[in-house]
LOMAR-648659 format. One record per residue: x, y, z of N, C-alpha, C, O, CB in turn; residue in one letter. Coordinates in steps of 0.2 Angstrom, whole numbers, plus 5000, padded with zeros to 4 digits. Glycine has a CB too. Example, Ala and Ser with C-alpha at 12.3 -4.5 7.8 and 13.67 -1.06 7.14 Angstrom:
<recs>
506649725039506249785039506649845039507149835042505749785045A506449895035506849955036506450005039506750065040507049975029S
</recs>
This chain:
<recs>
523749995002523250025006522949965010522649915008522750065002M522849985017522549935021521749925020521449975018522649955029A521549875020520749865019520349905024520549905030520549785019A519849935022519449965026518949925030518749875026519050025023Q518749935036518249885039517549895036517449955034518249905047P517149845036516549855034516049895038516249895044516249785033E515549925035515149965039514749915044514649855043514549995035S514649945050514349895055513649875053513349825056514249935062I513349905048512649885046512649825041512149795040512349945042A513249815039513349755034513249685038513449675043513949755030V512749645035512649585039512949525035513049525029511949565039T513149475038513449415035512849365033512949305030513949375039R512249375036511649335035511549325027511649365023511049355038H511449255025511249245018510549245017510249205015511549175016D510249305018509549315018509249305011508749275010509349385020V509649335006509349334999509249254997508749244994509849364994S509749214999509749144997509149115000508749074998510349104998R509049135007508449105011507849125007507349075007508549125018Q507749185005507149205002507049174996506449144994507149285001I507549164992507449134985507249054986506849034982508149134981A507549024991507448954992506748944994506348904992507948924997S506548994999505848985001505348994995504848964995505649045007F505449044991505049064985504949004981504448984978505249124982A505548974979505548924974505148864976504848824972506248904972A505248844983504848784986504248804989503948754992505348764991G503948864988503248874991502748834988502748824982503148954990F502348814993501748764991501148784994501048805000501948694994D500648784990499948804992499748764998499348785003499448794987A499948704999499748655005499948685011499648665016499948585004S500448725011500748755018500248815020500348835026501448775017S499848835016499448895018498848885021498448845019499348945011I498748905028498048895031497448915028497548965024498148915038P496948885029496248905025496148985027495849015023495748865027R496249005033496049065035496449125031496249175030496149075043E497049105030497549145026497249155019497249215016498249125026V497049105016496749105009496149145009496049185004496549035006F495649135014495049175014495249255015494949295012494649155020E495649265020495849335021496149365014496049425012496349345027R496549325011496849355005496349365000496349424996497349295002A495849324999495249344994494949404996494749444992494749284994K494849425002494449485004494949545003494649595002494249475012H495549535004496049595003496049604996496049664994496749575005L496049554991495949564984495349594982495349644978496049494980I494749574985494149604984494149684986493849724982493549574988L494449694991494449764993494849814988494649864986494849775000D495449784986495849824981495449824974495549874971496449784980S495149774972494749774966494249834966494149864961494549714964I493849834972493349884972493649954972493350004968492949884979G494249964975494550034974494750044967494750104964495150034979I495049994963495250004957494650024952494750064948495549934954A494049994953493450014949493350084951493250124946492849974951F493350104957493150174959493650224956493450274954493150184967A494350204956494850254953494750264946494950314943495550214954S494450214942494350224935493950284933493950304927493950164932G493550314938493150374936493550444937493250494937492550374940G494150434939494550494941494950514935495150474931494950484947Y495150584935495550614930496250584930496550564924495650684931D496550564935497250534935497250464932497750454928497450524942F496650434932496650364929496550374921496950334918496050324932A496150424919496150434912496750454909496950434904495550484911A497150494912497750524910498350464910498750454905498050584914K498250424915498750364916498650314910499150294907498650334923A497950304909497850254904498050284897498250244893497050244904L497950344896498150374889498950364888499150354883497950454889A499250384894500050374893500250304892500650294888500350404900G499950264896500150194895499950164889500350124886499850144901V499350184886499150154879499650184874499750154869498450184878C499950244875500350274870501050234870501450234865500550344872A501250204875501850154876501650084873502150054872502050154883L501050064873500849994871500949974864500950014860500149984874D501049914863501149884856500449884853500449884846501449814857S499949884856499249874853499049804852498549784850499249904847G499549754854499449684853499349644860499349584860499949654849A499349684865499349654872498649614873498149624870499449704877G498749564878498149524880497949534887497449494889498249454878K498349574891498249574898497649624900497649684898498849594902T497249604904496649644906496849704911497249704915496149604910A496449764910496449814914495849824918495249814916496549884910V495849824925495349814929494749874928494949934928495549824937I494149854926493649904925493649934918493349984917493649954930G494049914914494149944907494149884902494249824903494749984907H493949904896493949854890494649844887494749804883493449884885N495149894888495749884885496149824887496049804892496149954886E496549794882496949744883497649774882497749804876496849684879R498149764886498849794886499349744886499249684888498949844891L499949764884500549714885500549704893500349744897501249754883D500849654895500849624902501149684906500749704911501249564903L501749704905502049754910501649824910501549854915502749774908R501349844904500949904904500349894908500049944912500749924897N500049834908499349824912499549824919499149844923499049754909A500049794921500249794928500349864931500149874936500949744929I500749904927500849974929500150004930500050044935501250014924L499649994925499050034925498650004931498250044934498650024918M498649944932498149914937498449934944498049944949498149834937N499149944945499349964951499150034952499050054958500149964951G499150084947498950144948498150144950498050194954498950184941I497750104947497050104949496950084956496550104960496750054944L497350034958497250004965497550054970497250064976497649944966V498050094969498350134974498150214973498350254977499150134973H497850224967497750294966497350334970497450394971497350294959G496850304974496450344979496750344986496450364991495750314979L497250304987497650294993497150274998497050295004497850364996D496750224996496150195000496350115001495950075004495450204997F496950094999497150024999497450005005497650045009497550004993D497549945006497749915013498449935014498849945010497649835013D498649925021499249935023499549885028499149855032499350005027T500149865028500449825033500849865037501349895036500949765029H500549875044500849925048501549915050501949965049500449915055A501749855052502449845053502949855048503449885048502549775056K502749835042503149855036503049915033503449945029502949795031G502549955035502350025032502350015025502650055021502850075035V501949975022501949955015501249945013500849905016502449905013I501049965007500449945003500649884999500649894993500150004999H500649825002500949774998500449744992500649724987501049715002A499749744994499249724989499349764982499249734977498549724992T499449824983499449874977499949854972499849864966499549944979A500449824974500949794969500849724968500949704962501649814972S500749684973500749614972500149594968500149544963500749574978V499549614969498949594965499049614958498849564954498349634968L499149674956499249684948499749634945499649604940499449754947P500249614949500749574946500549504945500549474940501349574951T500249474951499949404950499349394945499249344942499849374957V498949454945498349454941498649444934498349404930497949514942L499149484932499349484925499749424923499649394918499749544924G500249404928500649344926500249284926500449234922501249344931V499849274931499449214932499049194926498949144923499049214938A498749254923498349244917498749224911498649184907497949314916A499349264910499849254905500049174905500249144900500449294905A500149154911500449084912499849034912499948974913500849074918Q499249054911498649004911498548964918498448904918498648964905A498649004923498648974930497948964933497548994930499149004935K497848924938497248914941497148974946497649014947497248854945S496548984948496449034953496749024959497049074963495649044954G496848964961497148944968497948964967498248984972497148874969K498248954961498948964960499049044960499549064963499148944953E498549084958498549154958498549174965498949214968497949184954L498149144969498049164976498749144980498949174984497449124980L499049084978499649064982500149114980500549134985499848994979T500249134974500749184972500649254976501149284978500749194965A500049264977499849334980500049324987500449374990499049344980Y499949274991500149264998500949264998501149295003499849195000V501249224994501949234994502249304993502649324997502249184988L501949334988502249404987502049454993502549494995501849434981G501549444997501349485003501849465008502049505012500649475005I501949405009502349375015503049405014503349425019502349305015E503349405008504049435008504049505008504549535011504349405001L503649545004503649615004503549645011503949695013503149644999A503049615015502949645021503549635026503649685030502349615024T503849575026504349565030504949605028505349635033504549495030R505149615022505649665020505549735022505949765024505749655012L504949755022504749825024504849825031505149885034503949835022G504749775035504749785042505549785045505649815050504449715046A505949755040506649765042506949835043507349845048507149735036V506649885039506849955040506549985046506850045048506549985034A506149965050505849995056505650065055505850105059506349985061K505350075049505050145048505550195045505450255043504850175054G506150165044506750205041506650235034506950295033507350175042G506350195030506350215023505950285022506150335019505950165019F505350295026505050355026505450415029505350465026504350345030H505850405034506250455037506750485032506950535033506550425043Q506950435028507450455023507250475016507650485012508050405023L506550475015506250505009506150445004506050464998506750545006G506150385006505950335001505250305003505050295008506550275002F504950274997504250254998504350174998504450144992503850274993H504250135003504450065003503950024999504049974996504350045010P503350054997502850014993503150004986503049954983502150054992T503450054984503850044977504450014978504649974974503950114974G504850034983505550004984505549934986505849894982505950044989L505249914991505249844994504749804990504849744989505049845001V504249834988503649794984503949764978503749704976503149844982G504449784975504749754969505049684971504949644966505349804966T505349674976505649614978505049564979505149504977506049624984F504549584983504049534984503649514978503549454976503449564989G503549564973503249544967503749504962503449464959503149614963C504349514963504849474959504749404961504749354956505549494960A504749384967504649314969503949284967503949224966504749314977M503449324968502749304966502749284958502549234956502249354968A503049334954503049324947503549264945503349214941503349384944A504149254949504549204947504249134949504349084945505249204951A503849134955503549064957503049044951502948994950503149074964W502649094949502149084944502449054937502149014934501749144942L503049074936503449054930503848994931504148964926503949114928M503748964937504148904939504848904940505248854938503948854933G505048954943505748974944506048924949505748904954505949044946A506748904948507048864954507448914958507348974957507548814950N507748894963508048934968508548984965508549044967508448894973T508948964960509449004957509149064953509349124953509948974953Q508649044950508249094946507849144950507849204949507749054941Q507649124956507349164961507849214963507749274964506949124966C508449184965508949234967509149284962509349334964509549184970Q509249264956509449304951508849364950509049424949509549274944D508249344951507649394950507749444956507649504955507049354950A507849414962507949464967508549514966508549574967508149424974L509149484963509649524962509549574957509849634958510249474960G509249564952509049614947508549664949508549724947508749574940L508149644954507649694956507949744960507749804961507149654961S508549734963508949784967509049844962509149904964509549754969L509149834956509349884951508749914948508749964944509749864945S508149894949507549924946507049954951506549984950507149874942T507149934958506649954963506750034964507350054964506849914970A506250064965506250134966505650164970505050124970506250174959A505650224973505050254976505350314980505650304986504750204980G505150374978505350434982504750464985504150464982505750484977S504850494991504250534994504250604992503850644995504350525001L504650624987504650694985503950724983503750784983505150714979E503450674981502850694979502450734985501950774984502350634977F502650724991502350754997502450834997502050865000502650735003L502950854993503050924993502550964988502451024990503750944990E502250934984501850964979501150934977500850954973502150984973D501050874980500450834978500450804972499950794969499850884979G501050794969501150764962500950694962500750664968501850764960A500850664956500550594956501050544956500850484955500150594949W501650554957502150504957501950444961502050384959502850524960N501750454967501650394972501150344969501150284970501350414978K500650374965500150324962500450274958500150214957499650364958R500950284954501250234950501750194953502050144950501550274944M501950204959502450164962502350084963502750044961502650184969H501750064965501549994965501649964958501849904958500949984969P501249994953501249964947501949964944502149914940500850004942G502350014945503050014942503449954946503849924943503350084944W503349944952503649884956503449824953503949784952503449884963A502849814951502649754948502949744941503149684939501849754947G502949794937503249794930503949774930504249734926503049854926A504349814935505049804936505149724938505649694936505349844941A504749704942504849634945504749584939505149534939504349624951A504249594935504149544930504749544925504949494922503549564926V505049604924505649614920506249574923506549534919505849684919T506349584929506849544933506749464932507149434931506849564940S506149444934505949374934506049344927506249294926505249364937A505849384922505849354915506549344913506749294910505449394910T506949394914507649394913508049334916508449304913508049464915L507849324923508149274927507949204924508349164924507949274934A507349204922507049134919507449114912507449064910506349134917M507749174909508149154903508849154904509249164899507949214898N509049154910509749144912510149204913510849194914510049104907G509849264913510249324915510349324922509949324926509749384912Y510949344924511249334931511149404935511249454932511949314931R510849394941510749454945511249444951511549394953510049454948G511449504954511849504960511649454965511049444966511949574963T512049424969511849364973511649384980511249344984512449314974S511849444982511649474989511249534989511549584992512249474994R510749544985510349604985510049634991509949694992509849604980P509949584996509549615002510049635007510049685010509149555005I510549585008511049595014511749625012512149635016511149535018E511849635005512549645003512849715005512449755008512549634996G513449725004513749785006513449845003513349905006514549785004R513249834996512849894993512149864991511849884987513149914986F511849824996511249794995510649844997510849904999511149724999G510049814997509449864998509549905005509449965005508849814999L509649865010509649905017510249945018510249995021509549855022F510849915016511449955017511550015013511750075015512049915016N511250015007511250075002510750125004510850185004511050044995S510150105006509550155007509550175014509350235016508950125005Y509750135019509750155026510450165029510650215032509350105030L510850105028511550115031511550135038511150105042511950155027G512050175040512150195046511650255048511650275054512850215048E511250275043510850335045510250315049509950355052510650365038R510050245048509450225052509550145053509750115049508850235048W509450125059509550065061509050015058508450035056509450055069G509249955057508749905054508949835056509449825059508749905046F508449795056508549725059508449675053507849655051508049705064D508949645050508949605044508549535046508349505041509649595042I508549515052508249455054507549455053507249405052508449435061D507249515053506549515052506249495045505749485044506249585053L506749495040506649475033506349405033505949385029507249485029A506649365037506449285037506149265044506049205045507049245035T505949305048505749285055505049255054504549285051505649345059E505049195057504449155056504149145049503549125049503849185061N504549145044504349135037504049065036504449015038504949155033L503449065034503149005033502748975039502448925039503648955031G502849005045502448985051501949045053501349025054502948975056N502149105054501749155055501549195048501949205044502049215060A500949215048500649235041500549315041500049335045500049195039W500949345038500849425038500249445034499949505035501449455035E499949405030499249415027498749435032498349485031499049365022V498749405037498249415043498449475047498049505050498249355048L499049505045499149575049499149635044499249685046499849565051A498849625038498749675034498049715036497549685037498649655026V498149775036497549815038497149855032497449885028497749875043S496549845032496149875027495949945029495749955035495449825026V495949985025495850055027495050075027494650055023496150105022K494850105033494150125033494050195030493450215029493950125040P494650235029494550305027495050315021495550285021494750355033L494850355016495250365010495750415011495750475008494750385004P496250405015496850445017497450405019497350345021496650505022A497950435019498550405022498450375029498150405033499150455023C498650315029498450275035498750305042498450295047498750205035H499250345041499550375047499050425050499150445056500150415045F498550445046498150495049497450475052497150505055497950545043T497350405051496650385053496450385060495950405062496650305051H496950375065496750375072496550455074496050455077497350355076A496950505071496750565073496050585070495750625073497350615071A495950565064495350585060494750555064494250585065495350555053V494850485066494250455069494150495076493550495078494450385071D494750515079494650545086494250615085493850635089495350565089A494450645079494050715078493350705076492950745078494450745072A493150645073492450635071492150615078491550645078492450575066I492450585082492050575089491950635092491450645096492450525093R492450685092492350745095491750785092491350815096492950795095L491650785086491050815082490450785085489950815086491150805074H490450715085489850675087489650695095489050685096489950605087Q490150725098489950745105489650815106489550835111490550735110Q489550845100489250905100489750965099489551025100488850915106G490350955098490851015098490651055092490451035086491550985096L490651125093490451175088491051215086491551225090489951225091R491051225080491651265077491851335080492351355081491651265070K491251365082491351435085491651435092491851485094490651465085E491651375095491851375102492651355102492951355107491551315106D492951335096493651315096494151375096494051415092493751265090I494651365101495151415101495751395097496051425093495351435108E495951325098496551295095496451225095496051195099497151325098S496851195090496851115089497551095090497951115086496451095083I497651045093498351015094498250935093497850905096498651025101H498650915088498650845086499250805088499850825086498450835079V499250745092499850705093499850655088499350615088499850685101L500450645085500550585080501250555082501650585085500450615073V501350495079501950465080502550505077502450535072501950395077P503050515080503650555078503850535071503950575066504250545082Y503750465069503950435063503550455057503750455051504050365063E502950485058502550505053502450575052502150605047501850475054V502850615056502750695055502950715049502650755046503150725061I503550695046503750715039503250705034503250745029504450685038K502850655035502450635029501750665030501450685025502250555030T501450675036500750705036500750775040500150795040500350655040V501250795042501250865046501650915043501550975044501450855053C502150905039502650955037502650955029502650895026503350935040E502851015026502851075029502151105031501651095028503151125024P502151135037501451145040501051195036500451175035501551175047L501351245033500851295030500551255023500051275022501351355027E500951215020500651175014500151135017499651125013501251145011S500251095022499751055025499151085027498551055027500051015031K499151145029498551185031498151205026497551225027498851245035R498451215020498051225014498251185008498551205003498151305012R497951125008498151075003497951104996497351124995497951005004P498351094991498251124984497751074980497451094975498851134980A497751014982497350964978497250904983497450904989497750934972N496850854980496550804984497150754987497050734993496050754980S497650754983498250704985498550734991498750704996498650694980Y498650804991498950834997498550835003498750825008499150914995E497850835002497450835007497450765011497350765017496650845005A497550715007497550645010498150635014498150585018497550595004Q498650675014499250675018499350735023499850755024499850665014F498750765024498750825028498350815035497750815035498450885024S498750815040498350805047497950865048497350865050498950805053I498150935047497750985048497050985044496550995047498051055046P497050965038496450965034496050905036495450915037496650955026Y496350845037495850795038495550795045494950775046496350725038L495950825050495650835057495150885057494650875060496250845062V495350945054494850995053494150975050493650985052495051055049A494250935045493650905041493250855046492650865047493850865035T493550815050493250775055492850815060492350795062493750725058G493250865063492950905068492350945065491850945069493450955071L492350965059491851005057491250965054490650985055492051055051L491350915050490850875047490650815050490150785048491050865040K491150785054490950715057491050665052490750605053490250725060G491450665047491550615042492150625038492450685038490850605037R492350575034492950585030492850535024493050475025493650575034M492550555019492450505013492750535007493150595007491650495012T492750505001492950524995492650594993493050634990492850474989L492050604995491750674994492150734997492150784994491050674996E492450715003492850775006493450785003493850825005492950755014E493650754998494250764994494150794987494550804983494650694993L493450814986493350844980493550924980493650944986492550844978E493650954975493851024975493451074979493751114982493851054967D492851064979492351104983492551104990492551154994491651094981Q492651034992492751024999493451055001493551085007492750955001A493951054997494551074998494651154999495051175003495051054993L494151184996494151264997493551285002493451345002493951294990S493351235006492851255011493151305016493551285020492551195015D492851365017493251415021493151395028493651415032492851485020P492651365030492651345037493151295039493451295045491951315039E493251245035493751195036494451225036494851215040493751145031V494551275031495251305031495351355037495951355039495251355025L494851375040494951415046495151375052495651395056494251455048K494951315052495151265057495851245056496251235060494651205058L496051235050496651215048497251265050497751245053496751205040C497051325050497551385052497651375059498251405062497251445050K497251345063497351345071497551275073497451255079496751375075I497751235068497951165070498651155070499051175065497651115065T498951125075499651115076499751045078499251005079499951165082N500351025078500550955080501150945084501550995085500650915073Y501250885087501750865091501850795091501450755089501750895098A502450765092502650695093502250665099502250695104503350685093A501950615098501550575103502050545107502350495105501050535100D502050555114502550525118502350455120502750415123502650565125P501650435119501450375121501250325115500850275115500750385125D501550345109501450305103501650225104502150215107501750335097T501250185100501450115099501650105092501650045090500850065102A501850155088502050145081502650105081503050105085502150215078F502650055076502250045070501749995071501349985067502650035064P501649965077501149915078500449945077500049915074501149885085K500350005080499750045078499950115076500450145078499350045085Y499450135071499550205069499150245073498550275071499350215061Y499350265080498850295084498950375084499350395080499050275091D498550405088498550475088498050505093497550465096498350505081G498050565094497650605099497450675096497950705094497950605106E496850695097496650765096496450805102496050775106496050765091V496750855103496650895109496350965107496751005103497350905114I495750985109495451045107495351095113495051075118494751035104V495651155112495651205117495051245115495051275110496251245118H494551255120493951295119494051365121494551385125493351265122L493651415119493751485120493551495128493751545130493251525116K493151455131492951455138493451435142493351425148492351425139N494051405140494551385144494551305145495051275147494551415150G494051275143494051195143494451165138494651195133493351175143K494651105140495051065135494750995134494650965139495851055138V494650985128494350915126494850875123495250895118493750925121L494950815125495450765122495050705120494650675123495950745127R495250675114495050615112495650575109495950595104494450625106E495750515111496350475109496050415105495550375107496750455115R496450395100496350325097496950285097497450295094496150345089E496950245102497550205104497750155099498250135098497550175111A497150125096497250065091496850085085496250095086497049995094I497150105080496750135074496350075071496450015071497250155068N495750095068495250045065495650015059495950045055494650085063R495549945059495849915054496549875056496749835052495949955048G496749895062497449875064497349795065496749775066497649915070A497849765066497849695067497449675073497149615073498549665068V497449715078497049695084496349725084495949725089497449725091D496149765079495549795078495349795070495149845067495549865081R495349735068495249725060494549735058494049725061495449655058P494549765052493849765048493649695047494149655045493949805042L493049675048492849605046492749595039492749645035492149595050T492649535037492449515030491849555028491849575022492349445029S491349565032490749595030490949675030490649705025490249585036D491349705034491549775033491849785026491749835023492049795039D492349735024492649735018492149735012492249775007493249685017I491649695013491149685007490849745007490649775001490749625009K490649785012490249845012490649895009490449935004490049865019Q491249905010491749955007491749935000491749984996492449945011K491849874998491849854991491249874987491349904982491949774990F490649864990490049884986490049964986489749984981489449854990Y490249994991490150074991490650094986490450144982490450094998D491250064985491650094980491450074973491450114968492350064981N491150014972490949984965490350034963490250044957490749914966M489950054968489350094966489550164963489150194960488950114972A490150184963490350244960490450234952490450284949491050264963L490450174950490550154943490150104940489950114934491250134942R489850064944489450004940488849994944488750014950489849944940V488449944941487749924944487849874950488449844950487349894939T487349874954487449814959487549744956487949704959486849814964P487249734951487349664948488049654945488249604946486849664942Q488349704942489049704940489449694946489949654946489249764936R489349724952489749714958489649644961490149614963489549774963A489049624960488949554963489349504959489649454961488249534963E489349514952489749474948490449464949490849414950489649494940Q490749524951491449534953491649504959492049464960491649604953V491149514964491249484971491249404970491749374973490649504975E490849374967490849304966491449284963491749234965490149284962R491649314958492249294954492849294959493349254958492449344948A492949344963493449344968493449294973493949254975493549414971V492849294977492749244982492749174980492849134985492149264986L492649154974492649094972493249074968493249024964492049074967D493749114968494349114964494749044965494949024960494849164966L494749014971495148954972494748894968495048844968495148934979D494148904965493848854961493848874954493448844950493148834964G494148924952494148954945494848954942495248924944493749024945S494949004937495549014934495749084934495349134934495548984927T496349104933496649164933496349204926496149264927497349174932A496249164921495949194915495249214916495049264913496049154909N494849174919494149184920494149254925493649294923493849134924E494549254930494449314934494649384930494349434930494949314940L495249374926495449424921494849444916494749504915496049414918A494549404914493949414909493449454912493149504909493649344906R493249434918492649474922492949544924492549584924492449434928I493549544926493749614929493849664923493749724923494449604933L494049634917494249674911493649694907493649684901494749634907G493149724910492549754907492449814910492449824916491949704907Q492249864906492049934909491449924912491149984915492049984903A
</recs>
């Protein structure tokens, strides 16, 4: 039988080897000071969210489940809790805490919540390896740089085909961060990448019913990555071309169904720093919704009254419609807080009616507010013809009034985007607001100091301070 031609999506680029070599040789001296500082503030943001998450039912149930799996002899800290768990179980749990409120940062081009997987991984592995705080930070930067670039390769395609890149791609970035902390050479890094191909996972099916699957994706990515890195360090071989191979990450998950650009995986690697392009969320909802919600809030501030509204029309990027607009009837009446966080009708209606969108608007009482639900029923959507997605998660709200007038409010650059970033002071304020849900101001100050002074401390000292209720 004649050989069949390769798929046009298959690349000859030796991307996996390039990534492995970069990871093995990564050096803290190559990282600019501003990147280290931004990294510390991104970590601070995520730790504040993790503390806040600890007060929710999903966190209690997750911890009960993880403890049931644990040996009971673990030493790895759980953020905001007194428990000590086996390394992989702690990484899973900390990922759930960071990502559980969907308030954690996003890399727009990669469409990935990279910190939610990389931070739990390096926090656990660096402490287990008795590394310095600067080494923890270096591993964090490495993981973010690789995970975000791999996410960008897909050009939004993972979401279109039902995959969650935070879990799927996050595994590879975490594997390299873990392997670096373990002192891996290039071959060991390549084996860790290869093994990660068989453990990476993340489905968007949770969107259909508001299930909790997504909350565990980042921590699972970290736990899987540590498994791959540890096996590789002990000589277990992984496939050599997990990124670009015929059945590698992109050809298997995207293939001819969605275009991708493999060159983005290594573009400007080591010269341009994606840590600086990570967006901190100002609102506790899917980042795809933020522009429309902020536009709705501004309309409220202009004096819009609910009784004057005839209908609401929201423009969003075509690429996000499946995630935050469909199925429309379910989005118009979210059954729980998680569905609400991915619902354009609910979030826009809340912004128009209340002029705010906080964690309080995700409580059960808010979800059943009849006035909000009335507005949800008259909210529709369409693809935005002027979108700049994925550079910006933009959007527009158009309100038709009963008197025939039409009000429009557009958010061309969402708050937190690379060209409109939250400042370090903004991040600190968000951190303190989240910490106030669980701890005293004095405890919050202790955690802030531990994170912002990390490059002069140790991973174990940070873990000790974080691992207290």
